[in-house]
Kinemage of the C-alpha trace (Angstrom):
@kinemage 1
@onewidth
@group {chain A} dominant
@subgroup {mainchain}
@vectorlist {calphas} color= white
{ca met a 1} P -13.736 10.165 6.678
{ca arg a 2} L -13.275 11.036 3.211
{ca gln a 3} L -14.718 8.282 0.477
{ca met a 4} L -11.494 7.188 -0.759
{ca his a 5} L -11.259 5.162 -3.967
{ca gly a 6} L -8.900 4.827 -6.863
{ca val a 7} L -5.262 4.118 -6.617
{ca ile a 8} L -2.873 4.644 -3.786
{ca pro a 9} L 1.039 3.628 -3.603
{ca pro a 10} L 2.221 2.118 -0.551
{ca val a 11} L 5.138 4.482 -0.605
{ca ile a 12} L 8.589 3.205 -0.165
{ca thr a 13} L 11.297 4.502 2.016
{ca pro a 14} L 14.598 5.417 -0.189
{ca phe a 15} L 17.760 4.546 1.700
{ca thr a 16} L 21.338 5.584 0.974
{ca ala a 17} L 23.965 3.190 0.479
{ca asp a 18} L 24.998 3.347 4.002
{ca gly a 19} L 21.661 2.881 4.996
{ca gly a 20} L 20.215 6.307 5.968
{ca ile a 21} L 17.015 7.355 4.963
{ca ala a 22} L 17.265 9.382 1.375
{ca tyr a 23} L 14.663 12.368 2.677
{ca pro a 24} L 15.756 14.184 -0.761
{ca ser a 25} L 14.760 11.287 -2.689
{ca leu a 26} L 11.276 10.729 -0.893
{ca ala a 27} L 10.390 14.406 -1.499
{ca thr a 28} L 11.346 14.083 -5.327
{ca asn a 29} L 9.125 11.135 -5.592
{ca leu a 30} L 6.191 12.934 -3.714
{ca glu a 31} L 6.661 15.873 -5.890
{ca lys a 32} L 6.125 13.858 -8.879
{ca trp a 33} L 3.420 11.708 -7.432
{ca asn a 34} L 1.480 14.941 -6.496
{ca arg a 35} L 1.218 15.907 -10.133
{ca thr a 36} L -0.830 12.448 -10.825
{ca asp a 37} L -4.381 11.539 -10.337
{ca leu a 38} L -3.439 9.301 -7.395
{ca ser a 39} L -5.849 9.579 -4.520
{ca gly a 40} L -3.528 9.463 -1.570
{ca tyr a 41} L -0.580 7.785 -0.204
{ca leu a 42} L 0.317 4.794 2.306
{ca ile a 43} L 3.212 5.977 4.492
{ca leu a 44} L 4.668 3.240 6.507
{ca gly a 45} L 3.387 0.385 4.704
{ca ser a 46} L 5.275 -3.019 4.024
{ca asn a 47} L 6.877 -1.433 1.015
{ca ser a 48} L 8.421 1.331 3.224
{ca glu a 49} L 10.236 -1.381 5.202
{ca phe a 50} L 8.593 -0.161 8.035
{ca val a 51} L 9.923 -3.073 10.150
{ca tyr a 52} L 13.316 -1.880 9.767
{ca leu a 53} L 12.749 1.740 11.014
{ca thr a 54} L 13.084 2.787 14.561
{ca glu a 55} L 10.229 4.728 16.141
{ca glu a 56} L 12.060 7.863 15.605
{ca glu a 57} L 12.677 7.391 11.880
{ca lys a 58} L 8.663 6.208 11.592
{ca ile a 59} L 7.897 9.734 13.231
{ca arg a 60} L 10.211 11.690 11.040
{ca val a 61} L 8.936 9.922 8.064
{ca leu a 62} L 5.460 10.690 8.828
{ca glu a 63} L 6.374 14.226 9.421
{ca phe a 64} L 8.331 14.972 6.436
{ca ala a 65} L 5.436 13.204 4.237
{ca arg a 66} L 2.918 15.098 5.640
{ca glu a 67} L 4.649 18.568 4.873
{ca arg a 68} L 4.791 17.333 1.454
{ca ile a 69} L 1.154 15.647 0.879
{ca pro a 70} L -1.442 18.174 -0.442
{ca arg a 71} L -4.776 18.226 1.504
{ca glu a 72} L -6.874 17.008 -1.315
{ca lys a 73} L -4.903 13.715 -1.361
{ca ala a 74} L -5.184 11.181 1.490
{ca met a 75} L -2.493 10.299 3.901
{ca ile a 76} L -2.936 6.915 5.447
{ca ala a 77} L -0.213 6.079 8.367
{ca gly a 78} L 1.078 2.460 8.951
{ca thr a 79} L 0.768 2.181 12.653
{ca gly a 80} L 0.618 -1.462 13.466
{ca cys a 81} L 3.059 -2.887 16.143
{ca glu a 82} L 3.260 -6.020 17.872
{ca ala a 83} L 1.556 -4.783 21.149
{ca thr a 84} L -1.578 -3.051 21.304
{ca ala a 85} L -0.564 -0.388 23.606
{ca ala a 86} L 2.302 0.379 21.098
{ca thr a 87} L -0.175 0.452 18.319
{ca ile a 88} L -2.150 2.823 20.132
{ca ser a 89} L 0.711 5.132 20.962
{ca leu a 90} L 1.926 5.432 17.313
{ca thr a 91} L -1.714 5.558 16.020
{ca arg a 92} L -2.142 8.733 18.398
{ca arg a 93} L 1.090 10.383 17.239
{ca ala a 94} L 0.357 9.901 13.583
{ca ala a 95} L -2.900 11.584 13.950
{ca ala a 96} L -1.152 14.506 15.677
{ca ile a 97} L 1.154 14.686 12.751
{ca gly a 98} L -1.858 15.041 10.479
{ca ala a 99} L -2.572 11.513 9.155
{ca asp a 100} L -6.046 11.207 7.694
{ca ser a 101} L -6.501 7.822 8.667
{ca val a 102} L -4.393 4.727 9.961
{ca met a 103} L -3.825 1.070 8.702
{ca val a 104} L -3.023 -1.340 11.173
{ca val a 105} L -1.089 -4.644 10.293
{ca thr a 106} L -1.852 -7.810 12.529
{ca pro a 107} L 0.347 -8.754 15.093
{ca ala a 108} L 2.117 -11.735 14.187
{ca tyr a 109} L 5.016 -12.885 16.427
{ca tyr a 110} L 2.982 -15.172 18.549
{ca lys a 111} L 1.138 -16.623 15.612
{ca pro a 112} L -0.404 -19.795 17.086
{ca his a 113} L -2.063 -17.344 19.629
{ca met a 114} L -3.458 -14.866 16.968
{ca arg a 115} L -6.891 -16.416 17.121
{ca glu a 116} L -10.104 -14.717 16.083
{ca arg a 117} L -10.831 -13.410 19.499
{ca val a 118} L -7.428 -12.079 20.132
{ca leu a 119} L -7.603 -10.153 16.858
{ca ile a 120} L -10.893 -8.529 17.199
{ca asp a 121} L -10.005 -7.596 20.810
{ca his a 122} L -6.763 -5.786 19.587
{ca tyr a 123} L -8.240 -3.901 16.510
{ca arg a 124} L -11.186 -2.791 18.885
{ca arg a 125} L -8.843 -1.290 21.517
{ca val a 126} L -7.134 0.331 18.965
{ca ala a 127} L -10.455 1.855 17.004
{ca asp a 128} L -11.774 2.823 20.487
{ca thr a 129} L -8.929 5.239 21.233
{ca ser a 130} L -7.686 6.171 17.753
{ca pro a 131} L -8.516 9.963 16.885
{ca val a 132} L -8.759 9.179 12.979
{ca pro a 133} L -10.656 5.962 11.132
{ca val a 134} L -8.654 2.947 11.292
{ca phe a 135} L -7.962 0.642 8.184
{ca leu a 136} L -7.299 -3.280 8.965
{ca tyr a 137} L -4.367 -4.551 7.000
{ca asn a 138} L -4.113 -8.261 5.841
{ca val a 139} L -1.090 -9.383 4.647
{ca pro a 140} L -0.531 -13.225 5.443
{ca gln a 141} L 2.346 -13.759 3.062
{ca phe a 142} L 4.330 -11.545 5.376
{ca thr a 143} L 2.879 -11.934 8.706
{ca gly a 144} L 1.315 -15.594 8.688
{ca val a 145} L -1.761 -14.251 10.289
{ca val a 146} L -4.883 -13.956 8.140
{ca leu a 147} L -7.978 -11.810 8.801
{ca ser a 148} L -10.733 -14.132 7.766
{ca pro a 149} L -14.221 -12.945 6.735
{ca gln a 150} L -15.446 -14.096 10.618
{ca val a 151} L -12.871 -11.842 11.953
{ca val a 152} L -13.659 -8.753 9.466
{ca ala a 153} L -17.250 -8.902 9.485
{ca pro a 154} L -17.545 -7.923 13.371
{ca leu a 155} L -14.980 -5.172 13.104
{ca ala a 156} L -16.629 -3.637 10.156
{ca glu a 157} L -19.394 -2.759 12.229
{ca his a 158} L -17.300 -0.522 14.699
{ca gln a 159} L -17.822 3.055 13.941
{ca asn a 160} L -14.075 4.002 13.734
{ca ile a 161} L -13.155 1.084 11.611
{ca val a 162} L -13.837 1.967 8.048
{ca gly a 163} L -12.177 -0.310 5.835
{ca met a 164} L -9.274 -2.762 4.797
{ca lys a 165} L -6.397 -3.435 2.576
{ca asp a 166} L -6.052 -7.106 1.641
{ca ser a 167} L -3.096 -8.109 0.206
{ca ala a 168} L -3.547 -12.099 -0.019
{ca gly a 169} L -4.712 -11.940 -3.523
{ca asn a 170} L -7.484 -14.618 -3.102
{ca leu a 171} L -10.417 -13.417 -4.760
{ca ser a 172} L -12.932 -15.824 -3.516
{ca val a 173} L -11.912 -14.749 0.117
{ca phe a 174} L -12.075 -11.185 -0.962
{ca ala a 175} L -15.621 -11.666 -2.285
{ca glu a 176} L -16.841 -12.903 1.212
{ca tyr a 177} L -15.205 -9.616 2.769
{ca val a 178} L -17.355 -7.770 0.281
{ca arg a 179} L -20.453 -9.996 0.971
{ca gln a 180} L -20.276 -9.509 4.849
{ca thr a 181} L -19.152 -6.167 5.091
{ca pro a 182} L -21.530 -2.945 4.912
{ca pro a 183} L -21.408 -1.389 1.555
{ca glu a 184} L -19.848 1.682 3.134
{ca phe a 185} L -16.673 -0.336 4.139
{ca leu a 186} L -13.866 0.766 2.216
{ca leu a 187} L -12.191 -2.487 0.761
{ca phe a 188} L -8.868 -1.869 -1.135
{ca val a 189} L -6.799 -4.791 -2.797
{ca gly a 190} L -3.430 -4.709 -2.342
{ca ser a 191} L -2.466 -7.473 -4.849
{ca ala a 192} L -1.988 -6.018 -8.188
{ca pro a 193} L -2.494 -9.253 -10.037
{ca val a 194} L -6.224 -9.313 -9.085
{ca phe a 195} L -6.598 -5.574 -9.336
{ca leu a 196} L -9.278 -5.321 -11.965
{ca pro a 197} L -11.212 -8.750 -10.951
{ca ala a 198} L -11.166 -7.113 -7.426
{ca leu a 199} L -12.526 -3.951 -8.632
{ca ser a 200} L -15.318 -6.139 -10.389
{ca ile a 201} L -16.647 -7.590 -7.376
{ca gly a 202} L -16.575 -4.526 -5.058
{ca ala a 203} L -13.008 -2.966 -4.407
{ca arg a 204} L -12.775 0.646 -3.998
{ca gly a 205} L -9.328 0.833 -5.409
{ca gly a 206} L -5.891 -0.512 -5.082
{ca ile a 207} L -3.012 0.080 -2.805
{ca leu a 208} L -0.393 -1.194 -5.247
{ca ala a 209} L 3.377 -1.424 -5.272
{ca leu a 210} L 3.507 -1.005 -8.894
{ca ala a 211} L 2.035 2.628 -8.470
{ca asn a 212} L 5.199 3.682 -6.746
{ca cys a 213} L 7.010 3.117 -10.216
{ca ala a 214} L 4.121 3.275 -12.748
{ca pro a 215} L 1.374 5.398 -11.391
{ca glu a 216} L -0.222 6.098 -14.541
{ca ala a 217} L -0.402 2.602 -15.598
{ca cys a 218} L -2.400 1.647 -12.647
{ca leu a 219} L -4.460 4.574 -12.982
{ca ala a 220} L -5.487 3.475 -16.404
{ca val a 221} L -6.760 0.210 -15.419
{ca tyr a 222} L -9.012 1.960 -12.552
{ca ser a 223} L -10.250 4.907 -15.082
{ca leu a 224} L -11.069 2.251 -17.888
{ca phe a 225} L -13.155 0.246 -15.437
{ca gln a 226} L -15.028 3.351 -14.168
{ca glu a 227} L -15.631 4.245 -17.665
{ca glu a 228} L -17.091 0.647 -18.318
{ca lys a 229} L -14.300 0.135 -21.140
{ca leu a 230} L -13.970 -3.499 -19.903
{ca his a 231} L -12.258 -4.882 -22.843
{ca glu a 232} L -9.665 -1.945 -22.666
{ca ala a 233} L -9.253 -2.453 -18.881
{ca arg a 234} L -8.739 -6.258 -19.390
{ca glu a 235} L -5.939 -5.548 -22.131
{ca gln a 236} L -4.314 -2.794 -19.587
{ca gln a 237} L -4.173 -5.181 -16.631
{ca leu a 238} L -2.978 -8.326 -18.934
{ca lys a 239} L -0.210 -5.843 -20.237
{ca leu a 240} L 0.939 -4.999 -17.050
{ca leu a 241} L 1.253 -8.497 -15.781
{ca pro a 242} L 5.048 -9.025 -16.461
{ca ala a 243} L 5.866 -5.767 -14.544
{ca ile a 244} L 3.665 -6.883 -11.669
{ca glu a 245} L 5.205 -10.188 -11.490
{ca ala a 246} L 8.766 -8.684 -11.085
{ca val a 247} L 7.804 -5.882 -8.873
{ca thr a 248} L 7.415 -7.206 -6.024
{ca ser a 249} L 6.431 -10.582 -6.239
{ca arg a 250} L 9.845 -12.206 -7.542
{ca phe a 251} L 12.710 -9.344 -6.940
{ca gly a 252} L 10.872 -7.907 -3.585
{ca ile a 253} L 11.270 -4.316 -2.477
{ca gly a 254} L 14.828 -4.110 -3.835
{ca gly a 255} L 13.392 -5.028 -7.097
{ca leu a 256} L 10.510 -2.274 -6.973
{ca lys a 257} L 13.430 0.261 -5.921
{ca val a 258} L 15.366 -0.738 -9.378
{ca ala a 259} L 12.261 -0.237 -11.299
{ca met a 260} L 11.659 3.014 -9.517
{ca asp a 261} L 15.187 4.086 -10.823
{ca met a 262} L 14.375 2.880 -14.395
{ca leu a 263} L 11.233 4.735 -14.480
{ca gly a 264} L 12.335 8.210 -13.497
{ca tyr a 265} L 11.594 7.945 -9.927
{ca glu a 266} L 14.284 7.545 -6.872
{ca gly a 267} L 14.361 4.225 -5.579
{ca gly a 268} L 17.412 4.279 -3.575
{ca trp a 269} L 18.703 1.158 -1.562
{ca pro a 270} L 17.007 -1.221 0.491
{ca arg a 271} L 18.057 -1.502 4.039
{ca pro a 272} L 19.899 -4.353 5.195
{ca pro a 273} L 19.267 -7.648 5.473
{ca leu a 274} L 17.318 -6.955 2.064
{ca leu a 275} L 20.021 -6.430 -0.584
{ca pro a 276} L 19.438 -4.885 -4.126
{ca pro a 277} L 19.107 -6.999 -7.136
{ca ile a 278} L 22.153 -8.321 -8.760
{ca asp a 279} L 23.103 -7.287 -12.433
{ca lys a 280} L 21.517 -10.321 -14.115
{ca glu a 281} L 18.162 -9.645 -11.799
{ca arg a 282} L 18.407 -6.036 -13.059
{ca arg a 283} L 18.344 -7.166 -16.625
{ca glu a 284} L 15.418 -9.419 -15.915
{ca ile a 285} L 13.469 -6.412 -14.636
{ca arg a 286} L 14.352 -4.036 -17.268
{ca his a 287} L 12.725 -6.622 -19.683
{ca ala a 288} L 9.728 -6.848 -17.645
{ca leu a 289} L 9.077 -3.185 -17.723
{ca asp a 290} L 9.773 -3.542 -21.387
{ca arg a 291} L 7.271 -6.077 -21.981
{ca ala a 292} L 4.740 -4.267 -20.068
{ca gly a 293} L 5.132 -0.812 -21.984
{ca leu a 294} L 6.420 1.080 -19.364
{ca leu a 295} L 10.045 2.081 -20.729
{ca ser a 296} L 8.557 3.454 -23.777
{ca ala a 297} L 5.829 5.230 -21.822
{ca arg a 298} L 6.204 8.965 -21.054
{ca pro a 299} L 4.299 9.736 -17.489
{ca arg a 300} L 1.090 11.991 -18.042
{ca thr a 301} L 1.205 14.672 -15.106
{ca arg a 302} L -1.073 17.425 -14.412
{ca ser a 303} L 0.409 20.944 -14.940
{ca thr a 304} L 1.091 22.631 -11.659
């Protein structure tokens, strides 16, 4: 397992107006992201609208992405399903396609029964059978299920559970994850408003929605922190807050896709029942991007 760190986008799935997957747009985005210093990609995370994809579409998206992601950049596949057996099956297929690791969201439909013992057993069964390393995924704002430190700590002892993405945005709980897991456990924050504070208490990096449309701005926060330029890192984090609030906290995945279109990427349409922002909301997104200094920024990419 490579020692991942830095900034990773949870890659969006661009759709056409009639709901089909816009593969040319995905290819264009990956080509542009590959010219940055992003550490890798999460394919089939929450921002991919994975819950709206069929199993066949998930497989095709993974295959398509794998063909276009260079080996020096990590490819994490989201393989969480409601049933343990289904999760194991999709995990094996993702590994066969070439995913470097998988990220498994909590089962959520039977929320009252997703107790500590159930979650621990689920993840251990997946990790026992996975051909590649497993990341936990905590996103209670979508699932209503919380991976508590009391669940994460014993799971972090499993040799094939190597890390976690925490999107809850609760710094005190994130600090407990850091305190109760081994130093080599790869903790990534998935909530951009707390990116810099999370780095200061032990996050290895961020898996951030904003990195879809503003990768260089997110990378700047991480690089400045690594260089111990904490004042500059703080200023960069604060500067990005208007865009972070708009994408995706306020306007959702549709807002993120509009921001991508505005910043030179190809966001495409969301898949129903999600809808794109209305004109008034688009103006607010543009204003937020402008306040964050993103509309005037020109992407800096490595030459190829």
